[in-house]
C-alpha positions in Angstrom: 10.9 -7.2 -3.8 9.9 -4.0 -2.4 7.0 -2.0 0.2 4.1 0.1 -1.3 6.7 3.0 0.3 9.2 2.3 -2.6 7.2 2.7 -5.5 6.8 5.8 -7.4 3.9 7.8 -8.9 2.1 6.3 -11.9 2.7 2.0 -10.9 0.3 -0.5 -10.5 1.7 -3.1 -8.3 0.7 -6.4 -7.1 1.2 -7.4 -2.8 2.8 -10.5 -2.3 2.2 -10.4 1.7 1.5 -8.3 4.6 4.4 -7.7 7.9 3.0 -6.6 11.4 1.7 -8.0 13.5 -2.5 -7.8 14.8 -4.2 -4.7 14.3 -2.2 -3.3 11.7 -2.1 -6.4 9.4 -5.3 -6.4 10.1 -6.3 -2.4 9.4 -4.4 -2.9 5.9 -6.6 -6.3 5.7 -9.9 -4.7 6.2 -9.2 -1.1 3.7 -9.2 -4.1 1.2 -5.3 -4.0 0.6 -5.4 -8.6 0.7 -2.3 -10.7 -1.5 -2.7 -10.6 -4.6 -4.5 -7.1 -5.2 -3.3 -4.5 -8.3 -3.0 -1.4 -6.3 -2.3 1.6 -8.8 0.3 4.5 -6.9 -1.7 7.4 -8.0 0.4 10.3 -5.6 2.6 10.9 -2.9 3.2 13.5 -0.9 6.2 15.9 -0.5 7.5 14.4 2.3 6.4 10.8 1.3 2.9 10.5 4.1 1.2 10.2 3.0 0.9 7.9 0.4 -2.3 7.8 -2.3 -3.5 5.0 -4.2 -6.0 3.1 -5.6 -7.1 0.0 -4.2 -10.1 -2.3 -5.6 -11.5 0.8 -7.1 -11.4 2.9 -4.7 -8.7 5.9 -3.7 -7.4 5.3 -0.2 -5.1 7.1 1.7 -2.4 5.3 4.0 0.9 6.8 5.9 4.5 5.8 5.1 5.1 2.9 8.6 1.5 1.3 7.3 3.3 1.1 3.2 6.4 -0.5 5.1 4.6 -3.8 5.8 3.2 -4.4 2.4 5.5 -6.1 0.1 5.0 -5.9 -3.9 6.4 -7.3 -7.2 
């Protein structure tokens, strides 16, 4: 299994599991990233932070440390 941080631009993946504790996990879920959700990786900034994704029909930028807590396949 990979993390969202490792996925190259142009790929669509499915969220398998969210790692992390408390506020971090809650923040990720509040953005609409939950188990079973499809995520399309639109852009990755030159140094990898932030990652721009499309989730549930809207654009979202997430930090690298948040993307590391999202396991995908």
